[in-house]
N, C-alpha and C positions, 0 to 999 in steps of 0.2 A: 443495288446489292453490294455489300462489301465483301470482298473476297479475303478470307483470313490468310495470314502469312503461313504458307504451307512449306516453306523451305527452312528446315532446321539449320542452325548456324554451323553444324558440323558436316552438312551435306554439300558437296560440290555440284553445282549445276553445270553441265557440259555445254548445253545450248538449248534454245527453244525452237520449235517449228510447228507448223500447222499439222495437226493430227485429228483423227476422230476417235473420241473416247469410246471404248467398247461397252461402257455401262450407260453413260447418259446420252451417247451418240451425238454430242455437240462437237462440231468441227471448230476448233479454236487453237490458240497457241498452247502447246503443251511443253512441259519442262522435261528435258532429257536428264536423267539421273544416272550415277554410276551403276554398274551391274545390270545394264540393259533394262532399266526401269524407266517408265514414263509417268508423269503426273499431270492430270488434267487441271488446267487452271480454273475451269468453270465449276467443277464439282469436287476436286481433290482426289478422285480415284487414281490408283496406281495399277499398272499392269506391266508385264514383262514383254519386251520386244520380241523375243524368240517365240514365245507361245501365244501372245496376245490374250492371255488369261488374266483377268483382273486379280489383284491381290488385296484390294481395299475391302474393309468390312469383314475380313477373316474368311473369305470364301472364294469360290470360283463360279463362273457363270457360263452358260452355253453362249457362244459368240454368234449364234444365229440372230437375224433381225426378228422383231416381233412378227412381221409378215411371214417370214420363213417358218417360225414356230407354229403359227396358226395354220399354214398350209400342211405342215407335218401332222398337226392335230386332226384337221379335217380329213386328211387322207387315212390316217391310222384308225380313226373312229368312224369312218364312212358317214360323216355328218351330212345330213340332208341327202342320204342315199349316194354319197360321193360327189355331190354337185360341187365342181370347182372348174368353172369355165376357163378356157385358155385365154380368151380375150374379154375385154370389158363388154358387159351386156346388161341391159335393164330387163331383159326377157328371162326372168326366173319364175319358177312356180309361185303362184299366189300364196300358197300355204307357207312357203319358205319366207317370202317377203313379210307376211303377217307375223310369223314366229320371230323373225329378226327384230321387228318393231317392238313386239312384246318383251323380248329379252332385254333390249336396250332400255326400254322404259323402266323395267323392274330393277336393273342395275343402277340406273341413274337415281331412282327413288331411294334405293338402299344407300348410295353414296351421300345423298342429301341428308338422310336421317343420321348417318354417322357423323357428318360434318356438324349438324345441329347439336348432336350429343357430345361433340368434342372428343370422340374416341379415335385417337390417332391410328390405332391398329386397324379398326374397321374403315377408316378413311383410306388408308393405304390399300387395304383389300378391295375396297370399293373402286378406287381409281384403276387398279389392275383389272378388276372385273369389267368395268366399263370399256377400257381399252381392248380387252379380250374379245368382247362382243362386237365392238366397232370394227376391229381388224378382221374378225371372223365374217362380219357382214361384207366387208370389202372382198374377201375370198370368195363368198357366195355369189358376188356380182362379177367376179373376174377382174376386179380393180387392182392395179399394182399399187398397193397402199404405200410402200416405202417411197416410190417415185412421186406419188401425189402429195404425200406429206412433205417431202423435200421441196416440191414446187410451192406449196403453201408457205413453208418456212422462208424460202427465198423471197417471196412476195412480202411477208410480214416484216422482213428485215429492211424493206424500203419505206415502212411507215415511220412516223415521227412521234416523239414524245411531246406533249403539250402540258404545261403546268395546270391548266384549268380543266382538263378532261381526265377521267378515270381510266380511259383506254387509249391506245395509240390512234393517231389520226392518219388519214390518207393525204399526205402533203403533196407538194409539187413533184417530188421524185418518186411518188408511189407507182409501183408496177403491179397490176393485178396478177394473180396466178393464172397461168395458161394451162388449165386442167385439160382442155380439149386436146392440146398438143401432147400431153403426157399420155392420155388415153389412146391417141392415134399411134404414137410410138409403140405402145404396148400391143396394139392390134396388128401392127406391121411386123412384129417379131415372130 
């Protein structure tokens, strides 16, 4: 991926440091700009240091993580009768399990249809809907989605690119995700 030059010639970069972008959630080198602004090198989003509210794309966003947003939604709407286990469990009602599977299948099907049709608006909506159902399913199982996702990301970063394969390979430095450790930590809290 080529990262466009995001530094206008009249903008003085004060320094760079590791930051987590509040929009794309990538932890990468970010550029410190004057007036307490940061710019993510990965996606180009800008946000103010003092408020951590993004200024890119002409709007602001809730700085909650997707997991926090789904927990708020499940609580506010009493989804599945308020089912939100405090710790990870596979012991949820069968009707909830079956409903989550049906919802996920429906949203993935709609995303696939949008992709085949080449409709970028429906693709974006479909991606968000799939993520919403997936993270809502994690909430229904008491799974700490943000922590599990971070662990899978950590593991994926140890994979290697190979020119003859379409996907990343598990090379000699590959470290599998330790999901059971993440779930144990969540259960112990």
